N, CA, C and O atoms as a GROMACS GRO file, in nm:
protein
  296
    1UNK      N    1 -28.533   5.035   3.142
    1UNK     CA    2 -28.598   4.908   3.171
    1UNK      C    3 -28.675   4.864   3.047
    1UNK      O    4 -28.766   4.933   3.001
    2UNK      N    5 -28.637   4.749   2.994
    2UNK     CA    6 -28.699   4.698   2.873
    2UNK      C    7 -28.835   4.638   2.901
    2UNK      O    8 -28.876   4.619   3.016
    3UNK      N    9 -28.904   4.606   2.791
    3UNK     CA   10 -29.038   4.548   2.803
    3UNK      C   11 -29.032   4.409   2.868
    3UNK      O   12 -29.123   4.372   2.942
    4UNK      N   13 -28.926   4.331   2.840
    4UNK     CA   14 -28.917   4.198   2.900
    4UNK      C   15 -28.900   4.208   3.050
    4UNK      O   16 -28.953   4.125   3.124
    5UNK      N   17 -28.828   4.310   3.096
    5UNK     CA   18 -28.812   4.329   3.241
    5UNK      C   19 -28.946   4.364   3.305
    5UNK      O   20 -28.979   4.314   3.413
    6UNK      N   21 -29.023   4.448   3.239
    6UNK     CA   22 -29.154   4.489   3.293
    6UNK      C   23 -29.250   4.370   3.297
    6UNK      O   24 -29.329   4.358   3.390
    7UNK      N   25 -29.243   4.284   3.198
    7UNK     CA   26 -29.332   4.169   3.193
    7UNK      C   27 -29.292   4.065   3.296
    7UNK      O   28 -29.378   4.003   3.358
    8UNK      N   29 -29.161   4.044   3.316
    8UNK     CA   30 -29.117   3.940   3.408
    8UNK      C   31 -29.119   3.985   3.555
    8UNK      O   32 -29.102   3.902   3.645
    9UNK      N   33 -29.139   4.113   3.579
    9UNK     CA   34 -29.138   4.163   3.717
    9UNK      C   35 -29.241   4.094   3.805
    9UNK      O   36 -29.206   4.051   3.915
   10UNK      N   37 -29.366   4.081   3.763
   10UNK     CA   38 -29.463   4.013   3.851
   10UNK      C   39 -29.423   3.868   3.880
   10UNK      O   40 -29.442   3.819   3.992
   11UNK      N   41 -29.369   3.799   3.780
   11UNK     CA   42 -29.327   3.660   3.801
   11UNK      C   43 -29.209   3.652   3.897
   11UNK      O   44 -29.205   3.565   3.983
   12UNK      N   45 -29.112   3.744   3.882
   12UNK     CA   46 -28.998   3.746   3.974
   12UNK      C   47 -29.043   3.778   4.116
   12UNK      O   48 -28.992   3.720   4.211
   13UNK      N   49 -29.137   3.869   4.130
   13UNK     CA   50 -29.188   3.905   4.262
   13UNK      C   51 -29.258   3.786   4.327
   13UNK      O   52 -29.236   3.758   4.444
   14UNK      N   53 -29.341   3.718   4.251
   14UNK     CA   54 -29.411   3.600   4.304
   14UNK      C   55 -29.310   3.491   4.342
   14UNK      O   56 -29.325   3.427   4.446
   15UNK      N   57 -29.208   3.472   4.259
   15UNK     CA   58 -29.105   3.372   4.288
   15UNK      C   59 -29.032   3.407   4.417
   15UNK      O   60 -29.006   3.320   4.501
   16UNK      N   61 -28.999   3.535   4.433
   16UNK     CA   62 -28.929   3.580   4.554
   16UNK      C   63 -29.016   3.555   4.678
   16UNK      O   64 -28.967   3.505   4.779
   17UNK      N   65 -29.142   3.590   4.670
   17UNK     CA   66 -29.233   3.571   4.784
   17UNK      C   67 -29.245   3.423   4.817
   17UNK      O   68 -29.247   3.385   4.934
   18UNK      N   69 -29.254   3.338   4.714
   18UNK     CA   70 -29.262   3.193   4.738
   18UNK      C   71 -29.135   3.142   4.807
   18UNK      O   72 -29.143   3.058   4.896
   19UNK      N   73 -29.018   3.194   4.766
   19UNK     CA   74 -28.892   3.154   4.828
   19UNK      C   75 -28.888   3.198   4.975
   19UNK      O   76 -28.842   3.123   5.062
   20UNK      N   77 -28.934   3.320   5.002
   20UNK     CA   78 -28.937   3.369   5.140
   20UNK      C   79 -29.028   3.282   5.225
   20UNK      O   80 -28.993   3.246   5.338
   21UNK      N   81 -29.145   3.246   5.172
   21UNK     CA   82 -29.238   3.159   5.247
   21UNK      C   83 -29.172   3.026   5.279
   21UNK      O   84 -29.185   2.975   5.390
   22UNK      N   85 -29.101   2.968   5.180
   22UNK     CA   86 -29.032   2.841   5.202
   22UNK      C   87 -28.926   2.851   5.309
   22UNK      O   88 -28.914   2.762   5.393
   23UNK      N   89 -28.848   2.960   5.307
   23UNK     CA   90 -28.745   2.979   5.409
   23UNK      C   91 -28.806   2.999   5.547
   23UNK      O   92 -28.754   2.948   5.646
   24UNK      N   93 -28.917   3.071   5.555
   24UNK     CA   94 -28.981   3.097   5.684
   24UNK      C   95 -29.035   2.968   5.746
   24UNK      O   96 -29.043   2.958   5.868
   25UNK      N   97 -29.071   2.870   5.662
   25UNK     CA   98 -29.116   2.742   5.717
   25UNK      C   99 -29.001   2.665   5.781
   25UNK      O  100 -29.022   2.585   5.871
   26UNK      N  101 -28.877   2.690   5.734
   26UNK     CA  102 -28.761   2.618   5.787
   26UNK      C  103 -28.701   2.683   5.912
   26UNK      O  104 -28.615   2.624   5.977
   27UNK      N  105 -28.747   2.803   5.945
   27UNK     CA  106 -28.694   2.874   6.062
   27UNK      C  107 -28.736   2.800   6.189
   27UNK      O  108 -28.850   2.757   6.203
   28UNK      N  109 -28.641   2.784   6.281
   28UNK     CA  110 -28.679   2.724   6.410
   28UNK      C  111 -28.712   2.839   6.506
   28UNK      O  112 -28.623   2.907   6.557
   29UNK      N  113 -28.839   2.859   6.527
   29UNK     CA  114 -28.887   2.971   6.607
   29UNK      C  115 -28.871   2.939   6.756
   29UNK      O  116 -28.889   2.824   6.797
   30UNK      N  117 -28.837   3.039   6.837
   30UNK     CA  118 -28.826   3.015   6.982
   30UNK      C  119 -28.964   2.991   7.044
   30UNK      O  120 -29.066   3.035   6.992
   31UNK      N  121 -28.962   2.921   7.156
   31UNK     CA  122 -29.088   2.900   7.228
   31UNK      C  123 -29.124   3.029   7.302
   31UNK      O  124 -29.040   3.118   7.318
   32UNK      N  125 -29.249   3.038   7.347
   32UNK     CA  126 -29.293   3.156   7.421
   32UNK      C  127 -29.211   3.172   7.549
   32UNK      O  128 -29.181   3.284   7.590
   33UNK      N  129 -29.175   3.060   7.612
   33UNK     CA  130 -29.094   3.064   7.734
   33UNK      C  131 -28.955   3.122   7.704
   33UNK      O  132 -28.903   3.203   7.781
   34UNK      N  133 -28.896   3.082   7.592
   34UNK     CA  134 -28.765   3.135   7.553
   34UNK      C  135 -28.773   3.284   7.523
   34UNK      O  136 -28.684   3.361   7.559
   35UNK      N  137 -28.879   3.325   7.457
   35UNK     CA  138 -28.897   3.467   7.425
   35UNK      C  139 -28.906   3.550   7.553
   35UNK      O  140 -28.843   3.655   7.563
   36UNK      N  141 -28.985   3.503   7.649
   36UNK     CA  142 -28.998   3.576   7.777
   36UNK      C  143 -28.865   3.583   7.850
   36UNK      O  144 -28.828   3.687   7.903
   37UNK      N  145 -28.792   3.470   7.851
   37UNK     CA  146 -28.664   3.466   7.924
   37UNK      C  147 -28.562   3.562   7.860
   37UNK      O  148 -28.497   3.639   7.931
   38UNK      N  149 -28.549   3.558   7.728
   38UNK     CA  150 -28.452   3.647   7.664
   38UNK      C  151 -28.495   3.793   7.673
   38UNK      O  152 -28.410   3.881   7.684
   39UNK      N  153 -28.624   3.818   7.669
   39UNK     CA  154 -28.672   3.955   7.686
   39UNK      C  155 -28.638   4.006   7.826
   39UNK      O  156 -28.597   4.121   7.841
   40UNK      N  157 -28.655   3.923   7.926
   40UNK     CA  158 -28.621   3.963   8.063
   40UNK      C  159 -28.472   3.992   8.074
   40UNK      O  160 -28.433   4.089   8.139
   41UNK      N  161 -28.388   3.909   8.011
   41UNK     CA  162 -28.243   3.932   8.015
   41UNK      C  163 -28.210   4.066   7.950
   41UNK      O  164 -28.128   4.142   8.003
   42UNK      N  165 -28.272   4.096   7.837
   42UNK     CA  166 -28.246   4.223   7.768
   42UNK      C  167 -28.289   4.341   7.855
   42UNK      O  168 -28.215   4.439   7.867
   43UNK      N  169 -28.406   4.333   7.915
   43UNK     CA  170 -28.455   4.444   7.998
   43UNK      C  171 -28.364   4.467   8.118
   43UNK      O  172 -28.329   4.580   8.149
   44UNK      N  173 -28.327   4.359   8.187
   44UNK     CA  174 -28.237   4.371   8.303
   44UNK      C  175 -28.102   4.428   8.258
   44UNK      O  176 -28.046   4.514   8.326
   45UNK      N  177 -28.050   4.380   8.146
   45UNK     CA  178 -27.921   4.429   8.095
   45UNK      C  179 -27.927   4.578   8.065
   45UNK      O  180 -27.833   4.652   8.096
   46UNK      N  181 -28.036   4.622   8.004
   46UNK     CA  182 -28.050   4.764   7.972
   46UNK      C  183 -28.047   4.848   8.100
   46UNK      O  184 -27.980   4.951   8.104
   47UNK      N  185 -28.117   4.804   8.203
   47UNK     CA  186 -28.117   4.881   8.328
   47UNK      C  187 -27.980   4.878   8.396
   47UNK      O  188 -27.938   4.978   8.454
   48UNK      N  189 -27.911   4.764   8.391
   48UNK     CA  190 -27.777   4.758   8.450
   48UNK      C  191 -27.679   4.849   8.377
   48UNK      O  192 -27.600   4.920   8.439
   49UNK      N  193 -27.685   4.847   8.244
   49UNK     CA  194 -27.597   4.936   8.168
   49UNK      C  195 -27.632   5.082   8.194
   49UNK      O  196 -27.542   5.166   8.204
   50UNK      N  197 -27.760   5.113   8.206
   50UNK     CA  198 -27.801   5.250   8.234
   50UNK      C  199 -27.747   5.296   8.369
   50UNK      O  200 -27.699   5.408   8.382
   51UNK      N  201 -27.755   5.209   8.469
   51UNK     CA  202 -27.702   5.243   8.602
   51UNK      C  203 -27.551   5.262   8.596
   51UNK      O  204 -27.497   5.357   8.654
   52UNK      N  205 -27.482   5.172   8.525
   52UNK     CA  206 -27.336   5.182   8.511
   52UNK      C  207 -27.297   5.315   8.445
   52UNK      O  208 -27.209   5.385   8.493
   53UNK      N  209 -27.364   5.348   8.334
   53UNK     CA  210 -27.330   5.471   8.264
   53UNK      C  211 -27.368   5.595   8.345
   53UNK      O  212 -27.303   5.699   8.333
   54UNK      N  213 -27.470   5.586   8.427
   54UNK     CA  214 -27.505   5.697   8.515
   54UNK      C  215 -27.393   5.722   8.615
   54UNK      O  216 -27.356   5.837   8.640
   55UNK      N  217 -27.338   5.615   8.673
   55UNK     CA  218 -27.227   5.628   8.768
   55UNK      C  219 -27.104   5.686   8.698
   55UNK      O  220 -27.042   5.780   8.748
   56UNK      N  221 -27.070   5.631   8.581
   56UNK     CA  222 -26.953   5.680   8.507
   56UNK      C  223 -26.974   5.826   8.469
   56UNK      O  224 -26.882   5.907   8.482
   57UNK      N  225 -27.093   5.862   8.422
   57UNK     CA  226 -27.123   6.000   8.384
   57UNK      C  227 -27.109   6.094   8.503
   57UNK      O  228 -27.054   6.204   8.489
   58UNK      N  229 -27.158   6.052   8.618
   58UNK     CA  230 -27.148   6.136   8.738
   58UNK      C  231 -27.002   6.159   8.776
   58UNK      O  232 -26.963   6.271   8.809
   59UNK      N  233 -26.921   6.053   8.771
   59UNK     CA  234 -26.778   6.065   8.805
   59UNK      C  235 -26.706   6.155   8.705
   59UNK      O  236 -26.633   6.246   8.746
   60UNK      N  237 -26.726   6.131   8.576
   60UNK     CA  238 -26.659   6.212   8.474
   60UNK      C  239 -26.704   6.357   8.484
   60UNK      O  240 -26.622   6.448   8.473
   61UNK      N  241 -26.832   6.380   8.505
   61UNK     CA  242 -26.883   6.515   8.519
   61UNK      C  243 -26.819   6.585   8.638
   61UNK      O  244 -26.782   6.702   8.629
   62UNK      N  245 -26.806   6.514   8.748
   62UNK     CA  246 -26.744   6.572   8.867
   62UNK      C  247 -26.599   6.610   8.841
   62UNK      O  248 -26.554   6.718   8.878
   63UNK      N  249 -26.525   6.519   8.777
   63UNK     CA  250 -26.383   6.545   8.748
   63UNK      C  251 -26.369   6.664   8.654
   63UNK      O  252 -26.285   6.751   8.677
   64UNK      N  253 -26.449   6.669   8.549
   64UNK     CA  254 -26.440   6.780   8.454
   64UNK      C  255 -26.479   6.911   8.520
   64UNK      O  256 -26.417   7.014   8.494
   65UNK      N  257 -26.581   6.909   8.604
   65UNK     CA  258 -26.623   7.030   8.675
   65UNK      C  259 -26.511   7.079   8.766
   65UNK      O  260 -26.485   7.200   8.772
   66UNK      N  261 -26.443   6.988   8.837
   66UNK     CA  262 -26.332   7.028   8.924
   66UNK      C  263 -26.217   7.088   8.842
   66UNK      O  264 -26.156   7.187   8.884
   67UNK      N  265 -26.188   7.028   8.727
   67UNK     CA  266 -26.080   7.080   8.642
   67UNK      C  267 -26.116   7.220   8.592
   67UNK      O  268 -26.032   7.311   8.596
   68UNK      N  269 -26.239   7.238   8.546
   68UNK     CA  270 -26.282   7.369   8.497
   68UNK      C  271 -26.278   7.472   8.610
   68UNK      O  272 -26.229   7.583   8.591
   69UNK      N  273 -26.329   7.435   8.728
   69UNK     CA  274 -26.327   7.527   8.841
   69UNK      C  275 -26.184   7.560   8.882
   69UNK      O  276 -26.157   7.674   8.919
   70UNK      N  277 -26.094   7.465   8.878
   70UNK     CA  278 -25.955   7.488   8.915
   70UNK      C  279 -25.892   7.597   8.824
   70UNK      O  280 -25.825   7.688   8.872
   71UNK      N  281 -25.916   7.584   8.695
   71UNK     CA  282 -25.854   7.678   8.601
   71UNK      C  283 -25.928   7.810   8.592
   71UNK      O  284 -25.867   7.910   8.553
   72UNK      N  285 -26.055   7.816   8.627
   72UNK     CA  286 -26.127   7.943   8.619
   72UNK      C  287 -26.117   8.025   8.747
   72UNK      O  288 -26.140   8.146   8.745
   73UNK      N  289 -26.083   7.961   8.858
   73UNK     CA  290 -26.072   8.034   8.985
   73UNK      C  291 -25.928   8.063   9.024
   73UNK      O  292 -25.904   8.124   9.128
   74UNK      N  293 -25.833   8.022   8.943
   74UNK     CA  294 -25.693   8.051   8.976
   74UNK      C  295 -25.633   8.146   8.876
   74UNK      O  296 -25.516   8.182   8.888
   0.00000   0.00000   0.00000
């Protein structure tokens, strides 16, 4: 890393931060109502997927247990 790179680093960092601030002003942020609604959808989805995978896991576990028992007891 040359001396010019070391000297320009603070200026590049400040420029980058200024660009980020400018972009963040242009972001269309969701309303609090939208945030609550999408959060509720995510939470409900997580619980539904958890229930689905619990059912699938129970079925697969049962089938594998029966297969293992079939071959170990015969």
